[in-house]
C-alpha positions as a Markdown table, in Angstrom:
| # | Residue | x | y | z |
|---|---|---|---|---|
| 1 | Met | 156.3 | 3.3 | 83.1 |
| 2 | Val | 154.0 | 3.9 | 80.5 |
| 3 | Lys | 150.1 | 4.5 | 81.6 |
| 4 | Phe | 148.5 | 1.7 | 79.7 |
| 5 | His | 145.1 | 1.8 | 77.6 |
| 6 | Pro | 143.7 | -1.1 | 76.9 |
| 7 | Thr | 142.6 | 0.2 | 73.2 |
| 8 | Ile | 146.3 | 2.1 | 72.7 |
| 9 | Val | 149.1 | 0.1 | 71.4 |
| 10 | Gly | 152.8 | 1.2 | 69.1 |
| 11 | Lys | 151.8 | 1.3 | 65.4 |
| 12 | Val | 153.8 | -0.3 | 62.8 |
| 13 | Leu | 154.6 | -0.9 | 58.9 |
| 14 | Met | 153.4 | -3.8 | 58.4 |
| 15 | Asn | 152.6 | -6.1 | 54.9 |
| 16 | Thr | 149.7 | -8.3 | 55.9 |
| 17 | Gly | 147.5 | -8.1 | 58.0 |
| 18 | Leu | 146.8 | -10.2 | 61.4 |
| 19 | Arg | 143.9 | -12.5 | 62.1 |
| 20 | Ala | 141.7 | -12.2 | 64.9 |
| 21 | Leu | 142.0 | -15.0 | 67.4 |
| 22 | Thr | 139.5 | -14.4 | 69.6 |
| 23 | Ser | 135.8 | -14.7 | 68.9 |
| 24 | Pro | 133.5 | -11.3 | 68.0 |
| 25 | Cys | 133.1 | -9.3 | 71.2 |
| 26 | Ser | 129.5 | -7.9 | 71.2 |
| 27 | Thr | 128.5 | -4.2 | 72.6 |
| 28 | Ala | 127.7 | -5.3 | 76.0 |
| 29 | Ser | 131.0 | -7.5 | 76.8 |
| 30 | Ala | 133.4 | -5.0 | 75.2 |
| 31 | Ala | 134.1 | -3.4 | 78.4 |
| 32 | Thr | 134.7 | -6.9 | 80.4 |
| 33 | His | 137.3 | -7.9 | 77.0 |
| 34 | Ala | 139.9 | -4.4 | 77.5 |
| 35 | Met | 139.6 | -5.2 | 81.4 |
| 36 | Val | 140.5 | -9.1 | 80.9 |
| 37 | Ile | 143.4 | -7.2 | 78.4 |
| 38 | Lys | 144.6 | -4.5 | 81.4 |
| 39 | Arg | 145.1 | -6.7 | 83.8 |
| 40 | Ala | 147.0 | -9.1 | 81.4 |
| 41 | Val | 149.1 | -6.3 | 80.7 |
| 42 | Ser | 149.5 | -5.6 | 84.6 |
| 43 | Arg | 151.2 | -9.0 | 85.3 |
| 44 | Val | 153.4 | -8.6 | 82.3 |
| 45 | Lys | 154.3 | -5.2 | 82.2 |
| 46 | Glu | 157.2 | -5.4 | 84.4 |
| 47 | Lys | 159.1 | -7.7 | 81.4 |
| 48 | Thr | 158.4 | -6.1 | 78.7 |
| 49 | His | 159.0 | -2.3 | 77.0 |
| 50 | Cys | 156.1 | -2.3 | 74.7 |
| 51 | Thr | 153.1 | -2.4 | 77.1 |
| 52 | Ser | 151.7 | 0.8 | 75.2 |
| 53 | Arg | 150.0 | 1.0 | 71.9 |
| 54 | Val | 152.6 | 2.2 | 69.0 |
| 55 | Lys | 152.6 | 2.9 | 65.6 |
| 56 | Phe | 154.0 | 1.2 | 62.7 |
| 57 | Ser | 153.8 | -1.2 | 59.6 |
| 58 | Lys | 154.0 | -4.6 | 58.9 |
| 59 | Lys | 154.8 | -6.5 | 55.1 |
| 60 | Gln | 153.8 | -10.0 | 54.5 |
| 61 | Lys | 156.5 | -10.8 | 52.8 |
| 62 | Lys | 159.1 | -8.7 | 50.7 |
| 63 | Gly | 157.8 | -6.6 | 47.6 |
| 64 | Gly | 154.4 | -6.5 | 49.3 |
| 65 | Val | 152.4 | -4.2 | 50.4 |
| 66 | Leu | 152.8 | -2.0 | 53.8 |
| 67 | Lys | 150.4 | -1.7 | 56.2 |
| 68 | Lys | 150.1 | 0.4 | 59.1 |
| 69 | Tyr | 148.7 | -1.4 | 62.3 |
| 70 | Trp | 148.6 | -0.5 | 66.1 |
| 71 | Phe | 151.0 | -2.8 | 68.3 |
| 72 | Val | 151.1 | -4.0 | 71.3 |
| 73 | Leu | 153.5 | -7.1 | 73.3 |
| 74 | Leu | 151.9 | -8.8 | 75.7 |
| 75 | Gly | 154.6 | -11.2 | 77.4 |
| 76 | Lys | 155.2 | -14.0 | 74.1 |
| 77 | Glu | 151.9 | -12.6 | 72.2 |
| 78 | Leu | 152.1 | -9.3 | 69.6 |
| 79 | Tyr | 148.7 | -8.0 | 69.1 |
| 80 | Ser | 147.6 | -5.7 | 66.4 |
| 81 | Tyr | 145.0 | -3.3 | 66.2 |
| 82 | Lys | 143.2 | -1.3 | 62.8 |
| 83 | Asn | 142.6 | 1.5 | 64.6 |
| 84 | Lys | 144.6 | 3.5 | 67.9 |
| 85 | Gly | 141.0 | 3.1 | 70.0 |
| 86 | Asp | 140.3 | -0.3 | 69.3 |
| 87 | Val | 139.4 | -2.2 | 72.0 |
| 88 | Lys | 139.1 | -5.7 | 70.2 |
| 89 | His | 142.3 | -6.8 | 68.3 |
| 90 | Lys | 142.5 | -7.5 | 64.9 |
| 91 | Glu | 145.3 | -10.4 | 65.1 |
| 92 | Met | 147.5 | -12.4 | 67.9 |
| 93 | Lys | 150.7 | -13.7 | 67.2 |
| 94 | Ser | 152.4 | -16.1 | 69.8 |
| 95 | Leu | 156.2 | -15.5 | 69.8 |
| 96 | Ser | 156.9 | -18.5 | 71.0 |
| 97 | Gly | 159.3 | -20.8 | 68.6 |
| 98 | Val | 159.7 | -17.7 | 66.2 |
| 99 | Tyr | 163.4 | -16.3 | 65.4 |
| 100 | Ile | 164.1 | -12.4 | 64.9 |
| 101 | Lys | 166.4 | -10.7 | 62.3 |
| 102 | Asp | 167.3 | -7.7 | 61.8 |
| 103 | Glu | 167.1 | -6.2 | 58.2 |
| 104 | Gln | 169.3 | -3.5 | 56.6 |
| 105 | Glu | 167.3 | 0.2 | 56.8 |
| 106 | His | 166.0 | 1.2 | 52.8 |
| 107 | Pro | 164.1 | 4.1 | 52.3 |
| 108 | Asp | 160.3 | 3.7 | 51.2 |
| 109 | Glu | 158.3 | 4.7 | 48.1 |
| 110 | Glu | 158.3 | 8.5 | 48.5 |
| 111 | Gly | 162.2 | 8.4 | 49.7 |
| 112 | Val | 161.3 | 8.1 | 53.6 |
| 113 | Met | 164.4 | 5.8 | 55.3 |
| 114 | Met | 162.5 | 2.4 | 56.8 |
| 115 | Phe | 164.7 | 1.1 | 59.3 |
| 116 | Pro | 163.1 | -2.7 | 59.3 |
| 117 | Phe | 163.4 | -6.3 | 61.1 |
| 118 | Met | 162.0 | -9.7 | 60.4 |
| 119 | Leu | 160.0 | -12.3 | 62.5 |
| 120 | Ile | 160.8 | -15.7 | 61.2 |
| 121 | Phe | 157.5 | -18.0 | 62.2 |
| 122 | Pro | 157.6 | -22.0 | 62.0 |
| 123 | Asn | 155.7 | -21.4 | 58.5 |
| 124 | Lys | 155.7 | -17.7 | 57.5 |
| 125 | Arg | 157.7 | -14.3 | 57.7 |
| 126 | Arg | 156.8 | -11.2 | 58.7 |
| 127 | Ile | 158.9 | -7.5 | 58.2 |
| 128 | Tyr | 158.6 | -4.6 | 60.8 |
| 129 | Tyr | 159.2 | -1.1 | 59.7 |
| 130 | Phe | 159.8 | 1.5 | 61.8 |
| 131 | Lys | 160.4 | 5.3 | 60.9 |
| 132 | Thr | 163.4 | 5.9 | 63.2 |
| 133 | Lys | 166.0 | 3.7 | 64.4 |
| 134 | Glu | 165.8 | 3.9 | 68.7 |
| 135 | Glu | 161.7 | 2.6 | 68.2 |
| 136 | Lys | 163.4 | 0.0 | 66.3 |
| 137 | Thr | 165.8 | -1.3 | 68.4 |
| 138 | Lys | 163.7 | -0.8 | 71.2 |
| 139 | Trp | 161.2 | -3.0 | 70.0 |
| 140 | Met | 163.6 | -5.9 | 69.1 |
| 141 | Asp | 165.3 | -5.6 | 72.5 |
| 142 | Ala | 161.6 | -6.0 | 74.0 |
| 143 | Ile | 160.7 | -9.1 | 71.8 |
| 144 | Lys | 164.4 | -10.6 | 72.7 |
| 145 | Gln | 163.6 | -10.6 | 76.1 |
| 146 | Ser | 160.5 | -12.1 | 75.2 |
| 147 | Ile | 161.7 | -14.8 | 73.2 |
| 148 | Gly | 164.7 | -15.8 | 75.4 |
| 149 | Tyr | 167.1 | -14.7 | 73.0 |
| 150 | Ser | 170.8 | -14.7 | 73.4 |
| 151 | Asn | 174.2 | -14.0 | 72.1 |
| 152 | Leu | 176.3 | -17.0 | 71.5 |
| 153 | Tyr | 179.6 | -15.3 | 72.1 |
| 154 | Asp | 178.5 | -13.4 | 75.5 |
| 155 | Phe | 178.9 | -17.5 | 77.3 |
| 156 | Tyr | 181.5 | -18.9 | 75.1 |
| 157 | Asp | 184.8 | -18.4 | 73.4 |
| 158 | Val | 184.5 | -19.9 | 69.3 |
| 159 | Ser | 187.7 | -21.0 | 67.8 |
| 160 | Asp | 188.6 | -23.8 | 65.4 |
| 161 | Asn | 186.1 | -25.5 | 62.7 |
| 162 | Leu | 185.6 | -29.2 | 63.2 |
| 163 | Gly | 183.1 | -29.9 | 60.4 |
| 164 | Lys | 180.4 | -28.6 | 58.0 |
| 165 | Gly | 177.2 | -29.8 | 57.7 |
| 166 | Lys | 174.1 | -29.7 | 55.3 |
| 167 | Tyr | 172.9 | -26.1 | 57.4 |
| 168 | Gly | 176.7 | -24.7 | 58.6 |
| 169 | Val | 179.5 | -25.4 | 60.2 |
| 170 | Val | 180.5 | -26.8 | 63.3 |
| 171 | Lys | 183.0 | -25.1 | 65.6 |
| 172 | Phe | 185.3 | -26.1 | 68.3 |
| 173 | Ala | 184.2 | -23.7 | 71.8 |
| 174 | Val | 184.9 | -23.3 | 75.5 |
| 175 | His | 182.4 | -22.2 | 77.9 |
| 176 | Lys | 183.6 | -18.7 | 79.4 |
| 177 | Arg | 182.5 | -19.4 | 82.9 |
| 178 | Thr | 182.7 | -23.1 | 83.3 |
| 179 | Lys | 185.6 | -24.2 | 80.7 |
| 180 | Gln | 183.2 | -27.0 | 79.1 |
| 181 | Glu | 184.4 | -27.7 | 75.9 |
| 182 | Val | 181.5 | -28.0 | 73.4 |
| 183 | Ala | 181.0 | -28.2 | 69.5 |
| 184 | Val | 179.1 | -25.5 | 68.1 |
| 185 | Lys | 177.0 | -25.8 | 65.1 |
| 186 | Ile | 176.5 | -22.4 | 63.5 |
| 187 | Val | 173.7 | -22.0 | 61.1 |
| 188 | Lys | 172.9 | -19.0 | 58.7 |
| 189 | Lys | 169.3 | -18.6 | 58.8 |
| 190 | Lys | 169.2 | -16.3 | 55.9 |
| 191 | Asp | 170.2 | -19.4 | 53.8 |
| 192 | Leu | 167.0 | -21.3 | 54.9 |
| 193 | Ser | 163.8 | -22.2 | 53.8 |
| 194 | Leu | 161.0 | -22.5 | 56.1 |
| 195 | Lys | 160.6 | -26.1 | 55.4 |
| 196 | Asp | 164.7 | -26.4 | 56.3 |
| 197 | Leu | 164.3 | -24.0 | 59.4 |
| 198 | Glu | 161.5 | -26.5 | 60.3 |
| 199 | Leu | 164.0 | -29.4 | 60.1 |
| 200 | Leu | 166.6 | -27.2 | 62.1 |
| 201 | Lys | 163.9 | -26.5 | 64.7 |
| 202 | Arg | 163.5 | -30.6 | 65.2 |
| 203 | Glu | 167.3 | -31.5 | 65.1 |
| 204 | Ile | 167.6 | -28.3 | 67.9 |
| 205 | Glu | 164.6 | -30.3 | 69.9 |
| 206 | Val | 165.9 | -34.0 | 69.8 |
| 207 | Leu | 169.2 | -32.2 | 70.7 |
| 208 | Lys | 167.8 | -31.0 | 73.6 |
| 209 | Val | 167.0 | -34.5 | 75.2 |
| 210 | Cys | 170.2 | -36.3 | 74.2 |
């Protein structure tokens, strides 16, 4: 288990600054603020592998400028810090309703190979860059666990096409354990605009109550 320090998180290469959602902390309240975060970490560290701060970079969008921050993942909340020793976070992002997408590795402006993935939020996208494939995989696995990500093909045998809709194709599938027959809609999210993605999420919520 990684020893936690309330002001240390992993640094990622990021393209955008994060907004702090907490009220400004005075010097007198900084210690209390740190203790609150430390207690929160104690509650969730059994569920995630990224409770220690790690440095990587973030991009607000493709073609944007890489900005380096320190990050920590606490449950479904991703905190960023400008400096390793900061007590107060620069921004907190809720990962509820977020999709994660792998991105192809490529060199940066200095020719150093970077390993990115994308987080697709309801109204924006952010790309996070790592210097090693291992660190990227570790964070992707932790975020997938946090948001409840699972692979369709681990649970269903997918076969024939049944039809085609606006967002993708509908296929026939059989649950591996229960043998229940279902129709599965498979969508290529990379082809969706943010508006289309929001409409698709609404469709999913409607299907949940049918």
